[in-house]
TIPA-93065 format. One record per residue (C-alpha): residue number from 1; residue in one letter; x, y, z. Coordinates in nm, 3 decimals. Example, Ala and Ser with C-alpha at 12.3 -4.5 7.8 and 13.67 -1.06 7.14 Angstrom:
# TIPA-93065
ATOM   k r       u       v       w
ATOM   1 A   1.230  -0.450   0.780
ATOM   2 S   1.367  -0.106   0.714
END
This chain:
# TIPA-93065
ATOM   k r       u       v       w
ATOM   1 M   0.000   0.000   0.000
ATOM   2 F   0.138   0.339  -0.100
ATOM   3 N   0.159   0.596   0.181
ATOM   4 S   0.148   0.955   0.053
ATOM   5 R   0.184   1.116   0.398
ATOM   6 E   0.444   1.394   0.409
ATOM   7 Y   0.648   1.488   0.714
ATOM   8 E   0.515   1.781   0.914
ATOM   9 Y   0.715   2.023   1.126
ATOM  10 A   0.580   1.845   1.435
ATOM  11 D   0.747   1.524   1.307
ATOM  12 I   1.100   1.671   1.329
ATOM  13 T   1.325   1.607   1.628
ATOM  14 V   1.674   1.759   1.647
ATOM  15 I   1.927   1.601   1.882
ATOM  16 A   2.239   1.805   1.966
ATOM  17 G   2.499   1.572   2.113
ATOM  18 A   2.264   1.370   2.336
ATOM  19 T   2.006   1.643   2.405
ATOM  20 D   1.667   1.689   2.237
ATOM  21 I   1.636   2.059   2.144
ATOM  22 I   1.292   2.145   2.281
ATOM  23 G   1.319   2.514   2.179
ATOM  24 L   1.366   2.429   1.810
ATOM  25 R   1.205   2.687   1.580
ATOM  26 A   1.369   2.596   1.245
ATOM  27 I   1.649   2.389   1.095
ATOM  28 E   1.802   2.436   0.751
ATOM  29 Y   2.116   2.274   0.613
ATOM  30 K   2.273   2.210   0.276
ATOM  31 Q   2.565   2.053   0.099
ATOM  32 S   2.729   2.222  -0.197
ATOM  33 A   3.008   2.145  -0.441
ATOM  34 E   3.246   2.375  -0.625
ATOM  35 K   3.187   2.314  -0.994
ATOM  36 E   3.309   2.476  -1.311
ATOM  37 P   3.309   2.392  -1.680
ATOM  38 L   3.637   2.275  -1.836
ATOM  39 Y   3.709   2.442  -2.167
ATOM  40 A   3.954   2.305  -2.420
ATOM  41 K   3.950   2.316  -2.802
ATOM  42 G   3.639   2.483  -2.937
ATOM  43 R   3.380   2.709  -2.775
ATOM  44 K   3.187   2.457  -2.570
ATOM  45 A   3.283   2.309  -2.237
ATOM  46 K   3.416   1.952  -2.254
ATOM  47 S   3.318   1.852  -1.899
ATOM  48 I   3.222   1.984  -1.560
ATOM  49 Q   3.494   1.958  -1.297
ATOM  50 T   3.407   1.918  -0.929
ATOM  51 G   3.616   2.060  -0.645
ATOM  52 N   3.563   2.088  -0.272
ATOM  53 L   3.241   1.998  -0.092
ATOM  54 A   3.100   2.235   0.171
ATOM  55 Y   2.829   2.195   0.435
ATOM  56 D   2.646   2.473   0.621
ATOM  57 G   2.312   2.571   0.765
ATOM  58 T   2.119   2.755   1.031
ATOM  59 L   1.966   2.632   1.355
ATOM  60 T   1.695   2.863   1.488
ATOM  61 V   1.607   2.817   1.854
ATOM  62 T   1.453   3.003   2.144
ATOM  63 Q   1.684   3.211   2.365
ATOM  64 S   1.665   2.955   2.647
ATOM  65 A   1.767   2.672   2.411
ATOM  66 A   2.063   2.881   2.285
ATOM  67 I   2.173   2.946   2.644
ATOM  68 A   2.147   2.575   2.727
ATOM  69 L   2.357   2.481   2.421
ATOM  70 G   2.618   2.745   2.513
ATOM  71 K   2.651   2.615   2.869
ATOM  72 S   2.772   2.283   2.731
ATOM  73 H   3.112   2.441   2.652
ATOM  74 P   3.335   2.674   2.859
ATOM  75 K   3.384   2.907   2.558
ATOM  76 G   3.008   2.930   2.491
ATOM  77 L   2.831   2.865   2.163
ATOM  78 L   3.130   2.954   1.946
ATOM  79 G   3.335   2.686   2.124
ATOM  80 V   3.080   2.408   2.080
ATOM  81 Q   3.149   2.118   1.843
ATOM  82 L   2.889   1.846   1.825
ATOM  83 D   2.709   1.603   1.599
ATOM  84 L   2.352   1.699   1.522
ATOM  85 G   2.087   1.439   1.446
ATOM  86 V   1.779   1.549   1.251
ATOM  87 N   1.503   1.288   1.277
ATOM  88 Y   1.207   1.299   1.039
ATOM  89 G   0.896   1.098   1.123
ATOM  90 N   0.673   1.013   1.415
ATOM  91 P   0.695   0.650   1.528
ATOM  92 V   0.376   0.696   1.733
ATOM  93 D   0.191   0.745   1.403
ATOM  94 G   0.364   0.439   1.257
ATOM  95 D   0.618   0.637   1.052
ATOM  96 A   0.958   0.489   0.981
ATOM  97 L   1.220   0.734   1.110
ATOM  98 T   1.464   0.892   0.867
ATOM  99 T   1.772   1.047   1.026
ATOM 100 D   2.030   1.286   0.883
ATOM 101 R   2.350   1.322   1.083
ATOM 102 L   2.552   1.644   1.066
ATOM 103 I   2.909   1.562   1.170
ATOM 104 A   3.135   1.797   1.373
ATOM 105 L   2.903   2.098   1.363
ATOM 106 Q   3.035   2.434   1.485
ATOM 107 F   2.845   2.762   1.512
ATOM 108 T   2.998   3.058   1.326
ATOM 109 E   2.794   3.347   1.474
ATOM 110 V   2.575   3.414   1.777
ATOM 111 P   2.335   3.695   1.682
ATOM 112 K   2.081   3.827   1.931
ATOM 113 G   1.803   4.080   1.897
ATOM 114 M   1.440   4.159   1.964
ATOM 115 K   1.194   4.417   1.842
ATOM 116 Q   0.886   4.580   1.982
ATOM 117 G   0.597   4.337   2.013
ATOM 118 D   0.813   4.022   2.033
ATOM 119 K   0.688   3.771   2.290
ATOM 120 F   1.016   3.578   2.300
ATOM 121 M   1.366   3.589   2.152
ATOM 122 E   1.442   3.370   1.854
ATOM 123 V   1.814   3.308   1.785
ATOM 124 A   1.924   3.202   1.434
ATOM 125 L   2.263   3.029   1.470
ATOM 126 P   2.456   2.984   1.142
ATOM 127 F   2.683   2.680   1.138
ATOM 128 I   2.925   2.477   0.930
ATOM 129 F   2.989   2.105   0.956
ATOM 130 L   3.228   1.849   0.808
ATOM 131 D   3.001   1.581   0.664
ATOM 132 L   2.638   1.486   0.607
ATOM 133 Q   2.527   1.128   0.657
ATOM 134 E   2.178   1.098   0.507
ATOM 135 N   1.915   0.840   0.593
ATOM 136 V   2.122   0.665   0.862
END
């Protein structure tokens, strides 16, 4: 039987090290590759050459979740290095879990700010990581 159910935001769990991030507001990550066409005789490219791979993203959390993550390292959030697990699916609903693992993640900035009318602080933490293991 074909199941056309898509994952919902409520089906995402993010584990930082060994801790479930309860204050998760958003997660975005990507892998990219340096690519360029190789030109030789003639006007058209002969192939596409691939160089380095890069991995980056943004973890958006509540202020209290950012503080809790920062307390895990004496140098604060910029000193943290951890593996991040992103689980898609809800086993209670009978979903099979799909997990992406972000290896050796480090935050690159710690921005903070609020504006009039905000009910809470949301902190968007850009990060880089060394490798992406998909569907583990």
